[in-house]
C-alpha positions as CSV (number, residue, x, y, z in Angstrom):
1,X,66.6,130.4,169.3
2,X,66.9,129.6,172.9
3,X,66.5,127.1,175.2
4,X,66.9,126.1,179.0
5,X,69.9,123.2,180.0
6,X,70.2,122.4,183.3
7,X,71.5,125.4,184.8
8,X,73.0,126.4,181.3
9,X,71.4,128.9,178.9
10,X,72.0,127.9,175.5
11,X,72.2,130.6,172.9
12,X,72.3,129.9,168.9
13,X,72.6,132.4,166.2
14,X,73.9,135.9,165.0
15,X,76.2,137.4,166.7
16,X,74.0,140.0,168.2
17,X,72.1,137.2,170.1
18,X,75.1,136.8,172.3
19,X,76.8,138.9,174.8
20,X,79.2,140.3,172.8
21,X,81.6,141.4,175.9
22,X,81.4,138.4,177.7
23,X,82.5,136.4,174.3
24,X,85.1,138.3,173.1
25,X,86.4,138.5,177.4
26,X,86.3,134.2,176.9
27,X,88.3,134.2,173.5
28,X,90.7,136.5,175.4
29,X,91.4,134.3,177.8
30,X,91.0,130.7,176.2
31,X,90.7,131.3,172.5
32,X,92.2,132.6,169.3
33,X,91.8,135.7,167.6
34,X,89.9,134.3,165.0
35,X,87.2,134.0,167.4
36,X,86.4,137.3,168.4
37,X,82.9,138.9,167.9
38,X,84.2,141.8,165.3
39,X,86.1,139.6,163.3
40,X,82.8,137.1,162.7
41,X,81.1,140.2,162.1
42,X,83.7,141.1,159.3
43,X,83.6,137.2,157.9
44,X,79.8,137.6,157.9
45,X,78.8,141.0,156.1
46,X,81.7,139.9,153.5
47,X,81.5,136.7,152.7
48,X,80.5,134.9,149.3
49,X,78.4,131.8,149.6
50,X,75.2,130.6,151.1
51,X,75.2,129.9,154.6
52,X,73.7,130.9,158.3
53,X,75.4,132.0,161.2
54,X,74.6,129.4,163.8
55,X,77.0,130.8,166.9
56,X,76.7,128.8,170.2
57,X,76.9,130.2,174.0
58,X,76.7,128.6,177.1
59,X,75.7,131.1,179.9
60,X,75.7,130.2,183.7
61,X,74.7,132.9,186.0
62,X,74.5,135.5,183.4
63,X,78.5,135.2,182.1
64,X,79.3,133.1,178.9
65,X,81.5,130.6,179.6
66,X,81.5,128.2,175.9
67,X,81.2,129.6,173.1
68,X,81.6,128.0,169.3
69,X,81.6,130.2,166.3
70,X,79.5,128.4,163.8
71,X,77.9,128.2,160.1
72,X,75.3,126.1,158.8
73,X,77.3,126.0,155.1
74,X,75.5,125.2,151.7
75,X,78.3,126.5,149.9
76,X,81.3,128.7,150.6
77,X,83.9,129.5,147.9
78,X,86.7,128.0,150.0
79,X,84.6,125.2,151.4
80,X,83.5,124.3,148.1
81,X,87.6,123.6,147.2
82,X,87.8,121.3,149.6
83,X,84.9,119.6,148.8
84,X,85.6,119.3,145.7
85,X,89.4,117.9,145.9
86,X,88.2,113.8,146.2
87,X,85.8,111.7,143.8
88,X,82.9,111.9,143.9
89,X,82.8,115.5,145.4
90,X,81.7,115.5,149.1
91,X,78.5,117.3,148.6
92,X,77.0,116.8,152.4
93,X,75.7,120.0,153.9
94,X,78.3,121.3,156.8
95,X,78.0,123.0,160.4
96,X,81.6,124.5,160.7
97,X,83.0,125.8,163.6
98,X,84.8,129.0,162.8
99,X,85.6,129.7,159.0
100,X,88.0,128.6,156.1
101,X,90.2,131.8,156.4
102,X,91.2,131.5,159.7
103,X,93.3,128.5,161.0
104,X,91.8,127.2,164.0
105,X,87.9,125.9,164.8
106,X,87.4,125.0,168.1
107,X,85.3,125.2,171.5
108,X,86.3,127.9,173.3
109,X,85.4,127.3,177.4
110,X,86.5,127.7,180.6
111,X,86.5,123.9,181.5
112,X,86.5,120.8,179.6
113,X,83.2,119.5,181.2
114,X,81.5,123.0,179.6
115,X,83.2,122.2,176.0
116,X,81.4,118.7,175.7
117,X,78.6,120.6,176.8
118,X,79.3,123.3,174.3
119,X,80.0,120.0,171.8
120,X,76.8,118.1,172.6
121,X,74.6,121.3,171.4
122,X,76.7,121.6,168.1
123,X,76.5,118.5,167.2
124,X,72.4,119.0,168.1
125,X,72.3,121.7,165.8
126,X,73.8,119.9,162.7
127,X,71.3,116.7,163.6
128,X,68.4,118.8,163.5
129,X,69.6,120.5,160.3
130,X,70.7,117.5,158.4
131,X,74.2,118.7,158.6
132,X,77.7,116.9,159.3
133,X,79.3,118.5,162.3
134,X,83.2,119.5,161.4
135,X,85.9,121.5,163.5
136,X,88.2,122.3,160.5
137,X,91.5,123.3,162.9
138,X,92.7,121.8,166.2
139,X,96.1,121.8,167.0
140,X,97.8,118.9,167.3
141,X,99.4,120.2,170.4
142,X,95.9,119.9,172.1
143,X,96.2,116.5,172.8
144,X,93.1,116.6,175.6
145,X,90.7,118.3,173.4
146,X,91.7,115.6,170.5
147,X,91.1,112.8,172.4
148,X,87.8,114.2,174.0
149,X,86.3,114.7,170.8
150,X,87.4,111.3,169.8
151,X,85.3,109.5,172.6
152,X,82.3,111.5,171.2
153,X,82.0,109.9,168.0
154,X,84.0,112.4,166.2
155,X,86.8,110.9,163.4
156,X,89.8,112.5,163.6
157,X,92.4,113.3,160.7
158,X,94.8,115.2,159.6
159,X,93.7,118.8,157.9
160,X,96.3,121.0,157.3
161,X,100.3,122.3,158.6
162,X,100.7,125.0,160.9
163,X,104.2,127.1,161.0
164,X,104.6,128.1,164.6
165,X,107.7,130.0,165.8
166,X,108.6,130.2,169.9
167,X,110.4,133.9,170.5
168,X,113.1,134.5,172.7
169,X,113.9,137.6,174.3
170,X,116.3,138.6,171.6
171,X,114.8,141.7,170.0
172,X,117.6,143.5,168.2
173,X,118.4,140.1,166.6
174,X,115.9,137.2,166.7
175,X,118.1,135.2,164.2
176,X,120.5,134.5,167.3
177,X,118.3,131.2,168.2
178,X,118.5,130.2,164.3
179,X,120.6,127.7,163.4
180,X,124.0,128.8,161.6
181,X,123.0,128.6,158.2
182,X,119.2,129.9,158.5
183,X,120.7,132.6,160.5
184,X,123.1,133.7,157.8
185,X,120.7,133.8,155.3
186,X,117.8,135.6,156.9
187,X,121.0,138.2,158.1
188,X,121.8,138.7,154.5
189,X,118.2,139.1,153.5
190,X,117.6,141.8,156.0
191,X,121.2,143.6,155.0
192,X,119.9,143.8,151.6
193,X,116.7,145.2,152.3
194,X,118.1,147.6,154.4
195,X,120.9,148.9,151.9
196,X,118.1,149.0,149.4
197,X,116.5,152.0,151.6
198,X,113.2,149.8,153.3
199,X,111.4,150.8,156.0
200,X,108.4,149.9,157.7
201,X,105.8,151.7,159.9
202,X,101.8,150.4,161.3
203,X,99.2,151.6,158.2
204,X,97.9,155.0,158.0
205,X,94.2,154.7,157.7
206,X,94.1,156.6,154.3
207,X,96.4,153.9,152.8
208,X,93.7,150.9,153.2
209,X,93.0,151.0,150.0
210,X,96.5,150.6,148.4
211,X,97.5,148.1,150.9
212,X,94.2,146.1,151.0
213,X,95.3,145.7,147.2
214,X,98.8,144.7,147.7
215,X,97.2,141.7,149.5
216,X,94.1,141.1,147.2
217,X,96.6,141.7,144.0
218,X,98.6,138.5,145.1
219,X,95.3,136.2,144.8
220,X,94.5,137.8,141.1
221,X,98.1,137.1,139.9
222,X,97.5,134.0,140.8
223,X,94.5,133.7,138.9
224,X,92.3,132.6,141.6
225,X,89.0,133.8,142.1
226,X,88.7,136.3,144.7
227,X,85.7,135.6,145.8
228,X,88.4,133.6,148.0
229,X,89.4,136.4,149.4
230,X,86.8,139.6,149.1
231,X,87.7,142.8,149.3
232,X,85.6,143.9,151.8
233,X,86.9,140.7,154.3
234,X,90.6,142.3,153.3
235,X,89.6,145.7,154.4
236,X,87.5,144.7,157.5
237,X,90.5,142.9,158.5
238,X,92.8,145.7,158.1
239,X,90.6,147.9,160.0
240,X,90.1,145.7,163.2
241,X,91.5,146.9,166.5
242,X,92.7,143.1,167.2
243,X,95.2,143.2,164.5
244,X,98.7,144.7,163.8
245,X,99.2,145.6,160.1
246,X,103.0,146.4,159.5
247,X,103.7,148.1,156.0
248,X,106.7,148.3,154.3
249,X,107.8,150.8,152.3
250,X,110.9,151.8,149.8
251,X,113.1,154.6,149.6
252,X,110.3,156.8,148.1
253,X,108.3,156.1,151.5
254,X,105.7,154.1,149.2
255,X,104.5,150.9,150.4
256,X,105.7,147.7,148.8
257,X,104.8,145.5,151.1
258,X,101.9,144.9,154.0
259,X,101.6,141.8,156.6
260,X,98.7,141.4,159.0
261,X,99.3,140.4,162.3
262,X,96.4,139.3,164.5
263,X,97.0,139.6,168.2
264,X,95.3,137.4,171.3
265,X,96.6,136.4,174.7
266,X,100.2,135.4,174.3
267,X,100.3,134.8,170.8
268,X,100.6,136.5,167.2
269,X,99.1,135.2,164.4
270,X,100.7,136.1,161.1
271,X,97.9,136.2,158.8
272,X,97.7,137.6,155.4
273,X,100.3,139.7,153.5
274,X,100.9,141.1,149.9
275,X,103.8,142.6,148.3
276,X,104.9,143.9,144.7
277,X,106.6,140.8,143.1
278,X,108.4,142.9,140.5
279,X,110.4,144.3,143.8
280,X,111.0,141.2,146.0
281,X,114.6,140.5,144.4
282,X,115.6,144.3,145.2
283,X,114.0,145.3,148.5
284,X,113.3,141.5,149.9
285,X,110.2,142.9,151.6
286,X,108.5,139.8,152.7
287,X,111.8,138.6,154.6
288,X,112.2,142.3,156.5
289,X,108.8,142.3,157.6
290,X,108.8,138.7,158.8
291,X,112.0,139.6,160.5
292,X,110.0,142.9,162.3
293,X,106.8,140.6,162.9
294,X,109.1,138.7,165.2
295,X,111.0,141.5,167.1
296,X,106.9,143.2,167.2
297,X,105.7,139.6,169.1
298,X,109.6,140.1,171.5
299,X,108.1,143.7,172.1
300,X,104.6,142.5,172.9
301,X,105.9,140.0,175.2
302,X,104.3,137.1,173.5
303,X,105.4,133.2,173.9
304,X,104.9,132.6,170.1
305,X,104.1,133.4,166.6
306,X,102.1,131.8,163.9
307,X,102.7,132.0,160.2
308,X,99.2,130.3,158.6
309,X,98.9,127.1,157.1
310,X,101.3,127.1,153.9
311,X,104.8,126.0,154.6
312,X,106.4,128.3,152.3
313,X,110.4,128.2,152.1
314,X,110.3,131.8,153.9
315,X,108.8,130.7,157.0
316,X,110.9,127.8,157.1
317,X,114.1,130.1,156.7
318,X,113.1,132.1,159.6
319,X,112.8,129.6,162.0
320,X,109.3,128.8,161.7
321,X,108.4,125.0,162.4
322,X,105.8,122.8,161.4
323,X,102.7,121.4,163.7
324,X,99.7,119.5,162.5
325,X,96.2,121.0,162.7
326,X,93.8,118.5,162.4
327,X,90.3,118.3,161.6
328,X,86.9,116.3,163.7
329,X,84.4,115.7,162.2
330,X,81.1,113.5,162.5
331,X,78.0,112.1,160.6
332,X,75.5,112.3,162.9
333,X,72.2,111.2,160.7
334,X,73.7,107.6,160.1
335,X,76.9,105.2,159.5
336,X,76.4,105.7,155.8
337,X,76.8,109.6,156.1
338,X,79.7,109.3,158.8
339,X,81.6,106.9,156.5
340,X,81.3,109.4,153.9
341,X,82.9,112.2,156.2
342,X,85.6,109.8,156.8
343,X,86.5,109.2,153.4
344,X,86.3,113.0,152.6
345,X,89.1,114.2,155.8
346,X,91.2,110.8,154.8
347,X,91.3,111.9,151.4
348,X,92.1,115.8,152.1
349,X,95.2,114.4,154.6
350,X,96.5,112.1,152.1
351,X,96.4,115.0,149.3
352,X,98.3,117.1,152.0
353,X,100.8,114.4,152.9
354,X,101.8,114.4,148.9
355,X,102.2,117.9,148.3
356,X,104.5,118.5,151.8
357,X,105.9,115.1,152.0
358,X,109.2,116.6,151.0
359,X,108.7,119.9,152.8
360,X,109.3,118.4,156.2
361,X,111.5,116.2,157.7
362,X,110.0,112.3,158.3
363,X,110.1,113.1,161.8
364,X,107.0,115.2,161.4
365,X,105.0,112.8,159.5
366,X,105.7,110.0,162.8
367,X,104.9,112.5,165.0
368,X,101.4,113.0,163.6
369,X,100.8,109.3,163.2
370,X,101.6,109.2,166.9
371,X,99.6,111.8,168.1
372,X,96.7,109.7,166.4
373,X,97.6,106.7,168.2
374,X,98.1,108.3,171.4
375,X,94.2,109.6,171.8
376,X,92.9,106.7,170.6
377,X,94.4,104.8,173.6
């Protein structure tokens, strides 16, 4: 489906309808690695659920200047999980920017003007398909985007918490910029790992099956449906050219842990991970791979490394700090639909606060309120 609007050409639909090279070039400069075309295709080919790709790109003079990965969802294991966490269940059809496996969903654009044009197209697609328009992951530090979306009629609410760490230039000892107590704790874990005979290297192609199993088995052990993270998606991510896969090994050179990093621009995104839990006490491979990931980010010249949405203690120990992830949602059909959207995402925000209220300092929660007040001015 294509249409002309002023001097922009708008393309909507499957990735093969778009200029993939131009799309990825735009993402390199202005987006996150989750928005790369190769990973979008991995997701579409292996994800469970009922959805239709509705990716949007704007071209001017045959150059892509804005893009929004988007899916029109009727159902999906991750989305249905969030929809069921309120009463009554939120049942609206949703046009979602990006998927919920990655943690960023926002327009990728050369500037604010074309970003707004792309978002208007996004809202139009939602309205045409009787769906709610939703962006599920907006970094709280991007206040200009949050304010722009609010001015467009989107309701802004806390969605999750992202764990972020700046990286310094000390590749020999990344713990040097940590507070003393955390520094000593990390060094103790790493020393124990080394004494146990641990090592690491990047994944070898022939290890794909055993390494993917390390990731999927965690979900299985936690009695979560494997549809939440299908093995086909895991294997596609592990072999994607934008990912670095670090594998920890015991003294027999056997894989015992894995951490996947998605690289884009000046950021490294610590994404999927897995390990043999029964060997954690001896090898501390989770701590070891967090340390190696930080060293890798320094070596690659990155300014920041991220560690996803779950604020596990290991992340806090290694110096990761919380930053809010917001969602923006809009019910374009009616005021009633829009109010349902507000009720849903506010319930999710409250649930998140209750789960992690004691995990973070009060300053973090006050900062969230401050951001929302600032963008309302």
